[in-house]
C-alpha positions as a Markdown table, in Angstrom:
| # | Residue | x | y | z |
|---|---|---|---|---|
| 1 | Unk | 39.4 | -6.6 | 5.4 |
| 2 | Unk | 38.1 | -9.7 | 4.0 |
| 3 | Unk | 36.0 | -9.9 | 7.7 |
| 4 | Unk | 34.9 | -6.6 | 6.9 |
| 5 | Unk | 33.3 | -7.1 | 3.3 |
| 6 | Unk | 32.0 | -10.2 | 5.0 |
| 7 | Unk | 30.1 | -7.9 | 7.8 |
| 8 | Unk | 29.2 | -5.4 | 5.3 |
| 9 | Unk | 27.2 | -7.9 | 3.2 |
| 10 | Unk | 25.9 | -10.1 | 6.7 |
| 11 | Unk | 24.0 | -6.1 | 7.1 |
| 12 | Unk | 23.3 | -5.8 | 3.8 |
| 13 | Unk | 21.2 | -8.7 | 4.0 |
| 14 | Unk | 19.3 | -8.3 | 7.3 |
| 15 | Unk | 18.4 | -4.7 | 5.8 |
| 16 | Unk | 14.3 | -5.3 | 3.6 |
| 17 | Unk | 14.2 | -4.7 | 0.4 |
| 18 | Unk | 12.3 | -1.6 | -0.6 |
| 19 | Unk | 10.4 | -1.7 | -4.0 |
| 20 | Unk | 7.9 | 1.0 | -5.1 |
| 21 | Unk | 4.5 | 0.7 | -5.0 |
| 22 | Unk | 2.1 | 2.8 | -7.1 |
| 23 | Unk | -1.0 | 4.3 | -5.7 |
| 24 | Unk | -4.4 | 4.9 | -7.1 |
| 25 | Unk | -7.1 | 7.4 | -6.2 |
| 26 | Unk | -10.5 | 7.6 | -6.6 |
| 27 | Unk | -11.4 | 11.8 | -7.9 |
| 28 | Unk | -13.9 | 12.2 | -4.6 |
| 29 | Unk | -11.5 | 10.9 | -2.4 |
| 30 | Unk | -11.1 | 11.9 | 0.7 |
| 31 | Unk | -7.9 | 10.5 | 1.6 |
| 32 | Unk | -4.6 | 9.8 | -0.3 |
| 33 | Unk | -2.0 | 8.3 | 0.3 |
| 34 | Unk | 2.0 | 8.8 | -0.8 |
| 35 | Unk | 4.9 | 7.9 | -0.6 |
| 36 | Unk | 3.8 | 3.7 | -0.6 |
| 37 | Unk | 6.8 | 1.3 | -0.8 |
| 38 | Unk | 7.5 | -2.3 | -0.2 |
| 39 | Unk | 9.2 | -3.3 | 2.6 |
| 40 | Unk | 10.8 | -7.5 | 2.3 |
| 41 | Unk | 12.7 | -8.5 | 4.6 |
| 42 | Unk | 14.5 | -12.3 | 5.0 |
| 43 | Unk | 12.1 | -13.8 | 7.1 |
| 44 | Unk | 8.1 | -13.0 | 7.0 |
| 45 | Unk | 5.6 | -11.9 | 4.1 |
| 46 | Unk | 5.9 | -8.5 | 2.4 |
| 47 | Unk | 4.2 | -5.5 | 4.5 |
| 48 | Unk | 3.0 | -1.7 | 2.0 |
| 49 | Unk | 4.5 | 1.3 | 4.3 |
| 50 | Unk | 2.7 | 4.0 | 3.1 |
| 51 | Unk | 1.5 | 8.1 | 4.7 |
| 52 | Unk | -2.2 | 8.9 | 4.4 |
| 53 | Unk | -3.6 | 11.7 | 4.2 |
| 54 | Unk | -7.1 | 13.4 | 5.2 |
| 55 | Unk | -8.1 | 16.2 | 2.3 |
| 56 | Unk | -11.6 | 17.5 | 4.1 |
| 57 | Unk | -11.9 | 19.9 | 6.7 |
| 58 | Unk | -13.7 | 16.8 | 8.6 |
| 59 | Unk | -12.0 | 14.6 | 10.9 |
| 60 | Unk | -12.1 | 10.7 | 9.5 |
| 61 | Unk | -13.2 | 8.3 | 12.1 |
| 62 | Unk | -12.2 | 5.7 | 9.9 |
| 63 | Unk | -10.4 | 4.6 | 6.5 |
| 64 | Unk | -9.7 | 0.9 | 4.8 |
| 65 | Unk | -6.9 | 0.5 | 2.5 |
| 66 | Unk | -7.4 | -1.8 | -0.9 |
| 67 | Unk | -4.0 | -3.6 | -1.7 |
| 68 | Unk | -4.2 | -5.7 | -5.6 |
| 69 | Unk | -1.5 | -7.6 | -6.4 |
| 70 | Unk | -0.4 | -7.8 | -10.7 |
| 71 | Unk | 2.3 | -11.5 | -11.6 |
| 72 | Unk | 4.4 | -10.0 | -14.1 |
| 73 | Unk | 2.0 | -10.1 | -16.8 |
| 74 | Unk | -0.6 | -7.8 | -15.6 |
| 75 | Unk | -3.1 | -10.7 | -13.8 |
| 76 | Unk | -4.7 | -10.0 | -10.5 |
| 77 | Unk | -3.3 | -13.1 | -8.0 |
| 78 | Unk | -5.1 | -10.4 | -5.5 |
| 79 | Unk | -6.3 | -8.4 | -3.3 |
| 80 | Unk | -6.4 | -7.4 | 0.6 |
| 81 | Unk | -8.4 | -4.7 | 2.3 |
| 82 | Unk | -6.9 | -4.3 | 5.6 |
| 83 | Unk | -8.0 | -0.7 | 8.0 |
| 84 | Unk | -6.3 | 2.0 | 8.0 |
| 85 | Unk | -5.5 | 4.4 | 11.0 |
| 86 | Unk | -8.3 | 5.5 | 12.7 |
| 87 | Unk | -8.5 | 9.1 | 13.5 |
| 88 | Unk | -6.9 | 11.4 | 10.9 |
| 89 | Unk | -7.8 | 15.3 | 11.9 |
| 90 | Unk | -8.4 | 17.3 | 9.1 |
| 91 | Unk | -5.8 | 17.7 | 6.8 |
| 92 | Unk | -3.7 | 15.7 | 8.3 |
| 93 | Unk | -1.3 | 12.7 | 7.7 |
| 94 | Unk | -0.1 | 10.1 | 9.5 |
| 95 | Unk | 2.5 | 6.5 | 8.1 |
| 96 | Unk | 0.8 | 3.3 | 8.6 |
| 97 | Unk | 1.6 | -0.2 | 6.8 |
| 98 | Unk | -0.6 | -2.8 | 5.1 |
| 99 | Unk | 1.4 | -7.0 | 5.9 |
| 100 | Unk | 0.8 | -8.3 | 2.9 |
| 101 | Unk | -0.2 | -11.9 | 4.1 |
| 102 | Unk | -3.3 | -13.4 | 1.6 |
| 103 | Unk | -0.3 | -15.0 | -1.2 |
| 104 | Unk | 2.7 | -15.0 | -2.4 |
| 105 | Unk | 4.0 | -12.1 | -3.5 |
| 106 | Unk | 7.2 | -13.1 | -6.2 |
| 107 | Unk | 9.6 | -10.4 | -6.1 |
| 108 | Unk | 8.7 | -9.0 | -10.1 |
| 109 | Unk | 5.1 | -8.5 | -9.5 |
| 110 | Unk | 3.3 | -5.7 | -9.2 |
| 111 | Unk | 1.3 | -4.2 | -6.2 |
| 112 | Unk | -1.5 | -1.5 | -6.8 |
| 113 | Unk | -3.0 | -0.1 | -3.3 |
| 114 | Unk | -5.8 | 2.9 | -2.8 |
| 115 | Unk | -8.6 | 4.2 | 0.2 |
| 116 | Unk | -11.3 | 2.5 | -0.9 |
| 117 | Unk | -13.4 | 3.6 | 2.0 |
| 118 | Unk | -14.2 | 6.6 | 4.6 |
| 119 | Unk | -16.5 | 7.3 | 7.5 |
| 120 | Unk | -16.9 | 10.2 | 8.6 |
| 121 | Unk | -16.7 | 11.3 | 12.5 |
| 122 | Unk | -20.2 | 11.0 | 14.2 |
| 123 | Unk | -21.4 | 9.7 | 10.8 |
| 124 | Unk | -23.2 | 5.8 | 10.0 |
| 125 | Unk | -22.6 | 6.9 | 6.0 |
| 126 | Unk | -19.3 | 5.8 | 4.6 |
| 127 | Unk | -17.4 | 7.0 | 1.6 |
| 128 | Unk | -17.0 | 4.1 | -1.1 |
| 129 | Unk | -15.2 | 3.8 | -4.6 |
| 130 | Unk | -15.0 | 1.0 | -6.3 |
| 131 | Unk | -10.5 | 0.9 | -7.1 |
| 132 | Unk | -10.2 | -2.2 | -9.4 |
| 133 | Unk | -10.3 | -0.8 | -12.8 |
| 134 | Unk | -7.2 | 1.7 | -11.4 |
| 135 | Unk | -5.6 | 0.1 | -10.7 |
| 136 | Unk | -5.9 | -2.3 | -13.1 |
| 137 | Unk | -4.8 | 0.9 | -15.7 |
| 138 | Unk | -1.7 | 1.4 | -13.7 |
| 139 | Unk | -0.1 | -2.0 | -14.4 |
| 140 | Unk | 2.5 | -1.7 | -17.1 |
| 141 | Unk | 2.0 | -4.8 | -19.1 |
| 142 | Unk | 4.4 | -7.1 | -21.1 |
| 143 | Unk | 4.9 | -7.0 | -24.5 |
| 144 | Unk | 3.7 | -10.5 | -26.0 |
């Protein structure tokens, strides 16, 4: 029984820890992010797994995701931008990941993500949004 308990504990230690991510969205965003979760293994940086849905009737060639990292007191510690999936067909949903390797992230930090840019297929025009005010408003502040 002790061997079984040790094996189970070893297996649980190898499974990545999960924690939720706060998702923000601009009112006119052509992309919606959902099901965002931070996966933290025993080694390496945390990874945010999320789904992205094209909310339009047009194909999106590309979009970018911005992550905000706040400390336990609600102070912004880091911002990171990364490309999302390429080519989202109309109303299509795909899963993607964002590696948070820009700065150290403590277990009590809060991570907020959102789509901040998108480009329709065949267009040079980008949709853009400033998500920082929404991200700051979404972070629960500790009472001092």
